[in-house]
N, C-alpha and C positions, 0 to 999 in steps of 0.2 A: 309851400313854393303854393305862389301866386303867378296865373298866369292868362293873357286874352288867345282867343280863340278866332282868326278871322278865315269869313266861311268867302269864296271869292267863284263866283258863278261863272262857266266858260261856255261859249256855244261852238258849235261842230269845230274841233280844228282839222285845220291842211296841213298839221305837222307831220312827218313821215313818222314818228314813234311818240308813247307815253314819256320817254325822256326828254325828250326838248320840248314838248309841254311844257312839264314840271320843273324844266329851267328859264323857261321865258316868263311864264308870270312868278318866279322866285325873283326873278332881275324886276319886274314890274314891281311888287309889292318892297321891296328894298329901295328902290328909288321912291316909293309913299309914305315909307314908314322909318328908315334910316337904320340907326343902331338897336330901336326896340325889338326887332326882328330876329329873336332868338332861337327860332328853330327851321323846318325847314317846312317845303310846300307838302302837301299830302295828295294822295286823289282816295275822295271818298267813294266813288260811284264807279266804280267797274264794269263794264260789257253790262251795266242797267239793274248791277248787285250794290245797294250799301255797304260797303267797307268803315264807316268811319269811324265804332268804337276799337275794333281792333288797333286803327292805323293809330287813335290817339294813345291807346293803352301803351303801345309800341313806344310811340314817343315821350308820354311819361316816363316809360320806364329807364327808357336810354337818355333821359335829359335828367333820370335823378342819378343813376348808378354817374355817370359824369359830372354829376356834381359833386358828389359827397368825396368821388375822388379825387377832384378839384381840389376840393377843401382840405383833404389828407393829405395833399402834395403843401399846399397854402399854410398848413399847419405845421408841417413839418418845417417850412423855412425860416417858417416865423421863430421856431424854437432853436433854429441854428445861429439865428442871429443876437438870440440874446447871451450878453457876456456873464462878469462874474457880480454885476451888482447886485445888492440884499435884494431891492426892489422888483428888479428883472428876474429874479431867482422865484419869489416871489407867487408869479405866472407859472409856473413850468405846471403844478399839480394841474390847473384850469387845462394848461394846453395839452398834457397828456389823458384828460379826461375825454375832450372836448376829440383829439384823435381816434380812442380808445370808442368813442361812441356810432362816430364817424364808420368805425370796423364794424361793430354789432349790426349798426343799418346793413352794410355789407355782406352781413353775415359771416366777416372773417374772424371766428373765434377764436383765434391762435394769435393773430395778432392784439384783438384786442383787449385777450389777456394778459399780456405782455406792457400793455401801454397800462392798463387797470393796476398790477403789480407796483409797475415802475413810479405811478401817483402815490401809489402811497406809500411805497418808500422816502418818495420825497417828500412829504410830507412829515414823516418822522425826520428826516433828515432836516427839514425845517426847524421843527419843535423836538430837539431831546428829551427834553426836559419838564414837565410843567404845562403840556399842550392844553390851548385854549380848549371852550368848549366847541368855536367854531371848526377848530379845526379835527376834534375827537367824531364830529360829526358826518366833516368832508371823507374823512379816515374810515367812518361806516359806511359812509355810497361807495367809496374805492373798492371794499373788500367784498361786497355783498354783489357788484358787478364781477367781482374778479369770480370769487364762490359760484355768478349764473356763467361762467364764461366753462368753469370746471366740470360744472354738471351738463353742462350741453355737448361739449366734447368726451362726458362717458369716463372723464378723472374718478379716483376712486381717493379716500382724506381716510388716510391710516396714520397710526402714529409715529410712524418713520418718514410721511412723505413731505413735501415742500409745505402744501397748503396747513396743515397740521402746525406745522412752526410758526407759522405767517401769522395763523389766528392767534397763537399763544402771545408771540411776542407782542398783538395786537391789544389783547388783554392787558398784559404786563404794562403797555404803554397809556393808554385808558386811564391806568390805576395809579399813576404820577401826575392825574390832574390836581390844576385846583381851581377853583370858583372867580378870581380876580377879574378875570374878562366879563365879567357880566355887570351888570345894576346890582345896587343891593337888595330890587324887590326879585329880581330872578335868581339870587342864591340859594333859594329852596330847591326850587324846579329844577338849576342845574347838577344838584346835588344829587337829585333825586331819580332824574334820567342817565347821571352817572351811572350811578350803582345799579339803576333796570338794563343799563347794555352793555356793564358788565355782566350782569347776570344771563342775558341772552344768550353773549358769545361763550360762555363756560357750560350752560345747559345745551347750545349748540355741539361742544365739544363731545360734550356726553352720551348725546342722543345719536350723533352722524360719526363718529369715528368708529373707523371697522377693527375689530381685535383689538377691541382697548380691553385694558387687564381690568379684573372686577374692582381691585385697589384705586384705579385712577378713576375709573368712571364712577366711583360713588365720589371723593374728592370733587373732583368737579362738578357734582350734583350738591353737596353740601355748602360749598363755596359758592357758589350760587344763589341757594336759601338763603347763607349768612347775607349777601350783597343787597337782597330783597329785603330780609331781617333789617338792615342800618335803616329801609325807608321807613320802619313801621311807625318811628315815633311821628311822622310829620304827617299823617293822614290820620284825620278825627274819624269814626263812626259813623254812618250815615244810616239812614232808614232808608228804604226804596222807597218811600211817598215825596222824599223830601228833594228836588228839581235843583239839577247837578247845571252851576254854570261853569263857564270857561274863565280861569284868571285872565286878568287883562293884560298880564306880560306875555301869555305864549301868545306870538304871531298879531297877524293883522286878520281883524273879523270878517271883513269881504273876501278874506281867501281862505281862510280856514274853516267858516263857519261851523256845521254840527263836528266838525273832526274833531276839535280840541275839547268839545262837552264828552264825545264821546273817550278822548287820550284818558283825561283826568277822573271817569269813572273807573275806568279800568284799576286806576291807583287806590282805589276803595279798602281801605283799611280791613275788609270783610277778604273781600276778593283777592287779595296782596295776601293775606293768611291763609285761606286757601291753596295760593299757588306754591307757598311754600311749603304745606303740609304735604302737597302732592309731591313736590320734590323731596323731600323727606321720606317720605314712605317708600322713594323709588331707589332711593339711595339704601334703604334698610334692607331689602327687598334683592340688592345685588349681593350679598351676602358675601363681605369685604369681615377685615376685623375691626371696623367702627360703628358696629351697631348698638352700645353703649353710649359712646356720641351723639348718635343720628336719633337714636332716642331722647336724647336727653336737650336735642335743638329742636324734635319733635313736640316735647314738651314745655318748651317756651314758645312755641310757636301756636300749639295750642289756643280754640278759646275757652278750655275748662279752666288755666289759669288764671287769665281775667277776671272771669265771672267767679272764682274763688271755691271752685270744685275742680280739684284736681285727681288724676288718677293714682290715688297712690298706690295701687298694685306696683306701674310700673313704676313708680318712684321707688319702691320697695329693694325692685330687682335692679336699676340703676344704683343703689348705695351698694350692693354687692361687689360689681365690677367697674365704678367709674372712678376717676382722678379723686385727689384732695381736691384741687380748682373745683371741679363739678359737683363736688359734698356740700363746699361750706357756700356755695351760691345756691344750692337748695338750702342750707339752713339761714338766710338770711331772709329767700321767701319762707318759710315756714316762720321767721322772725314778724315780719309783717305781716302776716294770715295766720295766727297758732289759734284764733278762736275756733276762723274756720274749717281751719285742717283737722283739729284738735275731735271735733264732731265724727268727722269721717273714720281717722285712725290713731286714737291718742297714743298708742306707742309708738307709730312713726314720728309724729309730733311733738315727743319728749325725746325721744332719738336725737331728730335733728336740733332741736334747743339746745340740748345737754354739748352738741357735737361743738356748735358757736362759744359758748362758754368754757370749752378746754383744745378748741382750732387750735394749733401750735401756727396755722397760717394764719391766721389773723387775730395775733397778737396784739394789737390795739386794740382793738373789736369787743376784746374780751369783757371788758368790765360794761361797755353798756349792755349785754348780755345776762350780765349777772343781774344788775337793775331794772331791765323787760321783767326778767324772773320775780322779781318781786312786786311788779307790778300785777303777774298773771297767778298770784296766789290766790287759791279756792275755785279758777278756770281751767285749770286742770286737772286729770285724773290723778291719784294720788295709790292705784292700787296697780300702776302698770309694773309690767317686770319684763324689762332689757334684756338682752343676750348677745356678749362679746365673745370675740374679736366678728367683727362684719366687715367684710371687704378694708376699706380705707376710714372710711366712718369712727372718728375717734371720740372713744368709751372717758368717761368720768373719769378713771382710773384705768391703768392694768397693773398684773402680778405678777411674781416667779414665787413657786414655790418650791422647797426641796427637802430631802431628809438630812437634818444635821446627826449624820451618824455615820464614825468611819468606816464600821464590816458591818457583815448580814446578821440580823435578829431572829431570833427564835419565839417562839408561839409562846405567848402569855407575858414576853415584857410589852414594852411602849416605846414609841420611837417618836423623837423631836423633829416638826415642820413647822421648818420657817417660810415664814410672806412676808413677802416684800410688796409694800405696796407706792406705784409712780402715777403722776398726772403732770398734764401739760396747762392745767389751767393759770391763770395769772394767781387771782385769787384763789384764799384758801374754803377748800368745801368740806364740809362734815357727812366722813365716811363711814358706818355703822355694820361691822363687820358680825354676821349670824353663824354662818353654814361653812363648813369645809368636807368638801366629798369627796371619798376617795374610790378607786377601783383597785379590787385584786381578785388575778387570775387564779384558779385551782384547778385541780383535773375537772373536777364540775362543772366548772364555767365560771363565769367572769360574777362575783359580787360586790356590790357596792355598800359601802360602809359612809357616813353621815358622823362628822363633828360637831356638834352644835357649838356655839360659845356663849355661855350662858353667866354673867348677861352680856350683851353684844357688848363688841371691844369696840370704843369711840375713837378715829384717829382726825386728823388735819390735814388734809393733803393740798400741797399745791406744787408748783412746778419746781420748784428750790427747797422743799421740803418733803421727801419721802418718808413713809413711817414701815418699822418691820413689824411682825407679829408673831409669838410663838406659841403652840399649842403641842402638847402630850397626846398622841395617836395609841389605842389599845390592837394588840397585835391578836386577833384571837385565833387566825388560823392561818396556814402557809399558804404559799405562794408569793407574788410581784403585786408589791402596790405602785399606785401610780397617784398624783393629784390629779384630779378631774375638774374640776370646776371649787369656785368661791362664790358664795354668796354676799352679797351685804346693802342697804338702804342709801341711797348716795341723796344729802340734802343741798336743795343750790337754791338760792332765793323763797319762796314759796315754795317750790317741788320736791316732792319726795318719788324716786325710781327706785325701785328695787331690782339692782345689776347683779347679774350672775356672769362673772366672767370662768371662761371656760379653759383649762390650761394645753396648749399644746403639747404631747407627746415628742420626744427625738430632739438628737441635739440640734440640727440643723434649724427649727424653728427657734428654740432658744438660744443659740448663736444670734441671730437676728436680730432680737429686741434687745440682747444685751450687748451687741455693739452699739442700737440706738439710743439708749439712756441706760443701762444698769452700771452699778460697778465695777471697775477693773477687778477690785479685790474679790469680787463675788462670781469671779468667772470660772475657779477651779470647783466650787461647791453649788452651782446652779444646774452642774453636770450629774447632778445626784439626785435627778426627780425619780429614780425606779429604786427601791429598797425591796431585796430580795428575805423574806421570812421562812424558816428552815423550821422541820420538827427539829426537837433536841435528838441529838444524834447516840443516845448513849440509853434510847427506848428498849428498844433492839437488834441485833447483830446478827449478818446471815453473811457463813460459811461457806464457800462454795468452790470447787474449781476453774480456773480460767480456762483449760485447754480440756477436751475430750476428743482422743483418738480412736478409731475404730473403719473395719473394713466394709465392704458395701455388704449389706443381709445381719450383718453382726447387731445383738444383743449387747450396746455400749451401757454400764450404769455409773452413775457418779454417787455421794453422798454428801446429803448437805446438811447443813446443824446451823438451828435458831436457836439462840442463847434469846435470854432478859436479862436486864440490867435489874433497879430496885423496882421499878414499875410493874405492873400486871398486863397481859394483853388478851386480849381477845378476839372471835370473830375473825380469824384469820383467814387467808387464802392465798396461793399461791398462782400466777396465770403464767400460761405458757402459750406462745401463739399453736395454731390446730393446722397443720399441712399434712394430710394424708399422703398427698402424691412422696412427700418428702421421708416423712421419719410419723413414726407412732411412741406417745410416751405415755407409762402407766405411773405410779407414783404408791409407794406403800411408807407407812408410818414405822417408827421402830418397834412395835408390837405385830409385826407381820402381818398388818391390815390393810387393806388398800383404801387411798383415800377415793372420797366423794368427789366426784368431779360432773360438772356441767360444760357445754360446748353451747358457746353464743356468739353470735360475731365473728367467726375466723379464730379464736378465743378459745383454752381450755383453762376452767375455775377451779381449781382444787381446794378443799376444806384443808385448814392444817388443825390440830389442835391447841386448844388455847395454852398458856403458857400464864405461871404464878411467876413470882417476883423471885428469880435470881436462879430458873429454871430452864432446859432444853429439850431439842425436842431433831433425834436425827431421821431422815428424809432417805428414802431413796427410791431416784429419779432411775428408772431402765430404759432407757432408747431405742428403738428397733429403726437403723438406718438402714430405711428402703433403698435407697440411689446415693451413687457416692457423689460426693458434694464437701463444699468448705463455704458453711453460716453461720453468724455468729447468733446464738439462740437468747432472746432479751426473757429474763424469768423477774417479775414483778412477785412483788410480799406487799401485802397492805395487810392492817391490825387497827384495829380500836382500841382507843383509850380512855379513862375517865376524865386525866385531867388535860390531856392536848385533841383529844377528837382522835382521828382519821390520822394515820401514823403509815408509811408507806417505803420503800426503796425497792431498788431495780439492782440485779445481776445479769454480766453479759457471759455467758457462755459457747466460747469457740471448740464448734466441733468440727472436725475433721476426716470424714468418710473418705476412704480411698478405692480405689477400683482393685483387684485382686492381682491383677497383672496385665500386661500387653503382650498381642498374642502374633507372632509373625507365620507364616503358609508356605511352605514351596512344593510345590508338584511338578513331579515329571511323569511320563508314561510310558510305555513299552510292553514290545512282546518278543519271545526266545523263538529262536527258529523249529527247535527240537530240544530231547533227551540227548540225543546224539549229537546233534550240531552244538548243543551248549558250553561243551567240553572244551571246543575249539574256536569258536564266532564268539564275536560281542553279539548281543542282544540289540535290536532293531531299536531307538528311543525318540521318544519326538520332545519337541523345544520344550525348556524348563517355565513357568510360573510362579510368581512372586507376589505374595499381600499382607502389609504390614496395618495392623489395626493398632491405634495412636491414642490413649484418652488426652483432652485437653480441658481444660479452665475455660467457661462459657457461663455470660450472666446467666442466671436462672430465668431472667423475665427475656431473654432474646430463644428459651424452650419452649416454656409454657406460660400462661398467668395465671395469676391470682391474686386476691386482693392484698394475701399477705405478701409474694413473694413482689409483688408492685411496689407495698409500703416496705419492703427491705430496701429495694434497688442495689445499692454495691455490695453490703452486707451479706450476698446470699450469691455464689457460682454452680454451676452445675459440671461433673464430668464427661464428656462430651467424644462419643469414641469417632474419629478420623479413619476411610479407609484409603490404603494408598497403593496401588497394583501394578505390575509393571504390563500388563496388558489388559486392551478392553474386555476380552472372555477368555477363558481355560478352556483350549479346543483341542479335543482331545478323539483318535481313531478308533472305530467301533474292534472288539476285541484287544484294547490295548489295557494293560495292565498299571492304574494309576499309584504314585507312591506320594504319599502326603508324608511330607514336615513338619512337623508344628513344632514350635519354641514357645514358651510362656514363661515371660519375663514377671519375676514381681514387682509390687509396685506400693505394697503393703509398707510405710514406715516401720511397721513393726514387725515384718515377717509374718510369713506363713508356712504351716507344715503342709505338704503334698500328700494326700491318703490314699488316693486313689482315683484312677482315672479308667472309664470305657467308652466306646461306640456305639454310637444309638444311632444305626443308619436306618435311612428307609427301605422301600421294597424296590428300588429303582438299581439297588447296587448289590456287589456280596461283599464282603470283607471278607479278604485272605487271611490277612493278618493285622495285630494290633501290638507294640509296643511303648511301653510307659514308663520306663525305665525302672528304677529303687523305689517302692513302696513308701509312706512316712517320710519323706525326704521335706528337712526344715531349709527353705530359701530367706535369704535376707535380702533388702530390697536390694534391687539391681538383679539378683544371680536369677539363674532361669533351668527348664526341665527342658526337656524336648522328647516327643511323642512321633513316631510313626507308624502309618496307616498303609495298608496294602489293599485295592478294593478293584474291582471291574464293573462297567455298566452291563447291565443288563439290556435298556432298550436305548435308541437314540434319540435327541434334544435335548434340550436344556431345560437341568434338574440340578435340586440341591443334594446331596449325597447324603443330609445329614449333621449330624454336631457329637462334639467329645464333650462329654461330662466330667468334670474334675470334681471332687470331694477335695477338701483341706478343713482344715483348722488353725483359725489367728492363735498369734502366742495368748499367753495368759489366759484362756478359755480352754471351755473344753465343749466348746459348741461343735454342731459338726455341719459345715456350710457348705454349698456344689455352685457350681458355675456351669453354664452349658456356652459351649463356644461351636458357634456354629462352622465346616467346613465350607469354603467357598463354592460357591456356582458353577458347573461345569456343564459343555457343553460337546456332546458325541454326533459323530459325521461317519458318513459310511464315506469309503472313498469312490468307489463306482467301479471296483474292476472286480468280475466274476469270475472264478473257474471251477472247470465240470473234464470229466476223465471219463476216456475211451478205451475200453482193453475186453481181449475173450474171458470169461470164469473158467477156464479148461486149455489146459495145452500139455503136451506130453513134454516129457523131461529130456533135456538136453535139443528143444525144437524151441530157436530164438520166438516170442512174440512184442505185438507191437502194441505200444501204451498213447495213445493221442491225447494231449493235453489242450482243449477247450479255453483260449482264455475272451472274455468279451470286455470292450469297454462301455459301461452306459455314462460316463461324464462327456462333457460339453466340450474337454480340453485334450488333445490329444495327450497321448501315453506313450511315455519313454522309460523303459525297465529293462530286465535281465528275469529269466527264469531260472530257478534253481532245484537241482535234483536231488537230493540225499545221498550223497556216495558212501554213507556209513553204515552200509549192510552188506551180511555174509550171503546171503541167500541170490542174488542176482548180480551180474556182469552188464554193464552198459557199454554199450557198442561204438559212442562217440561221446563226445564233451557233455557234463552233466549240467554245463552253464550256456544259455542259449540269449541272447539280446531280441528284445520287444520293440516293436515300437508300429503303435494303434492310433487309426485313426478316432474322431469322435463316434459312436455310436459302430463303432465296427467291430469284427473281431480277430481272431488269428489260433491258429494251428499249430500245434509242435509235437512232432514225433519221435518220441524214442524207443530202439532194440533193443529188449533184454531179455539176457538167456540166463535163463534157473539153473544153480548150480546143485541141487538137489529136489526129490520129491515130497510131494505133502501140500499142506495148506501153507501157503508163504503169503507173505503182506507183502505190497509192493512198497518201491521207495519213497517217502514226502516229498513233496514237490511247494516252492514257493514261488513267491511275486514277487521281485521286489522295485521299488522306486528310485531312478538315476539319481532325480533331481533331490530329495527329500532322502536317501539311503533309507527310509523306512520301508519296513513289512509292508504292503499292504494288502495280501489275499494270500489262504494257504489250503490245502485241501483238510474239508472239513471231517474226514471220518478216514479211517483206516481200508484202503483196497486190498480184496484178497483175493486170490486165482490160487487154482487146484494143478497142482503138476504134476503129470500121470508118471508110475515109474518105466 
């Protein structure tokens, strides 16, 4: 903005104020300058102080703001006056930009953002398809100013924001451009600048978008690198010493100057490749699912490829995961650089060249590959061994092998293996089949069998001519036979490469190859990839019972008979699991001699006698059943033979060990008032209690751990006893007589004979009586016997009274076993009521005596009950009632007096007295001894 400043010196004024002075001066200047006076009069000196700079700054600022606001109004009015004419509509983007620029100067970023966005959208409306290069550049200017307004207003670029969508739409829009709008000499630079523009915006999205998914970020970076890769062919490599001149078709030299030179230098091939490499390295580090593709693109953009020294390790990694298209392009590169690549990795080079010869996707190019292989005769190594399958790399041939046998075979026979070879080659290739390898799994481990083709089988393969071979395989041992690999020499042109095809074991992999290229008639046969080879079934035979029933603690016996057929066997062993927590086993031969045994690895191996032809031996196995359980015992037998080597078989013995019985306990406690009152009164009783001991089957692994139990899993379960009680504790009072009724219900399937029973009590109780019923009684499963025990406790507190030992004998055996069943734990408490008596020791006959009964309540709660004096006596007469009610507070006492008259002289016992609780009707205290008085005549 250009303006002139006029300084007008003024003498001392006689005006009344400064305002009148300025008005006067302004009128004078306006009369001299006319309309050229755009400002106002400013006072530069006030009270002798210079104010000119601040005054001028204020003037310029106000004038500038007023100017830009006026321009905004003028441009808006002009925009409103435009009609729908196409020429006038083309002026709209320029008006939007000018209005937005004025808003930027005024720092009105919200309005500036709206104008820039409107201008961008207006340009895209004017050029919806195939925008010109001028429109693309103007669109970039609008977008950059729009993003500047967003950044100043602290906006965010997220994948769901409006800004993100605008940038995406802009990238798609400039991608539809064409170069017809520029001169022919500018076509190249327009193409390059368009690709660079697209790459920059894609890179901007990848770097600036917040919370962008790794896959999308990688896609943007890869797309940016590919856009720059399209420019690579237009830039020749230059040396740094060569001067760079700007091309004549880039702008005007007097305007661009050194800028054009710097611009074109940034597009140097080496710089461009460096930027592409950095973008791809960043894309690979994002950890998306496109690592293989990114690695391939980085390989194409690398300088090593152009210099003829590729990274063969990276190519080898790509071959495992790359798509067929990428592998085909790598094969084309190997074709053009076969000699230099072969020096680095002969195996990789030949594999890629052979891929080109049989590539099903490049069928039309296979003939040219085949002729080129003749040109390379003698230039490549012929001792290379290739292994397939390897990713999607095409092999010279594929193979399917299966056993042409309808049933399982035995050791000593041979099996026919059919191998079918296929190829995708358009021309015939020669294949010399040399070796078939098979794997067989035995007890000792996996072994490999190699069947050579002597001489080698020579076949010609092509896409239209598969070949089939058959070979007999000797079966030297038992197990599962599986074809693992086929080795053949492949001759293509002047190259000979040893190829090993590894067969995939399993129906899923076979089905995939079958659907791609195999005949439908073979679909049923190729599933026979596994052949079961068994030992002859008539070598030796084992007769063993399948079920053995016993009772816990019993030694069960079973007979095992081993008989031999036409061939003798030797070095035999019988193997049983060794689990001392569950059972112990001892074996004898028919001559009543124990078999030698060795225990290793949780197994017991018994050496069994050798057998000649048509001979047999009987073994007696005694199994001590330590714990009741249900389990399956595997018994393995193995022998050596001169004809078949090692032969073996296995039998499973189901052992059912039952617990002898389940127990049910019932307890009741009580005490009688006395011998005289027993005939006329009921006893004082406490609450009854019950406990039920039941056996349930639980997985052995849930109770204890051992290697054997872990391997058995569901084939072993133990009986575990659970207790169900009617109360948390069995509580009785001191002095109570506890009556225990125990019912034992037989759980043995074959029954047991109860021989005898006894109570083994501890020092804390006195056993008053024990009744076990009839001895030597036989119980079937489900039948029961009841035993009654009466005892008294000697002390207070919680303790176990002891146990009941039951002697019994299982059916069909003379063994005498016993089982200890614990009596339930009891808790003995003291009620807290104490009784004492006070009376004269000597009294004359006929004179009444006083009996004072003192009762003290030591408990923490009130006591309500009654005191009873035994009236059944012939020596005294009570003057009042013998039953007195009591109500005593905590830690308080009470004294009750009885007046007794003796009926005769001599040494007489006083009547007994008792204290009874009203709440429970139980006897809580009584006289601990007999009180005696001397009555004189």
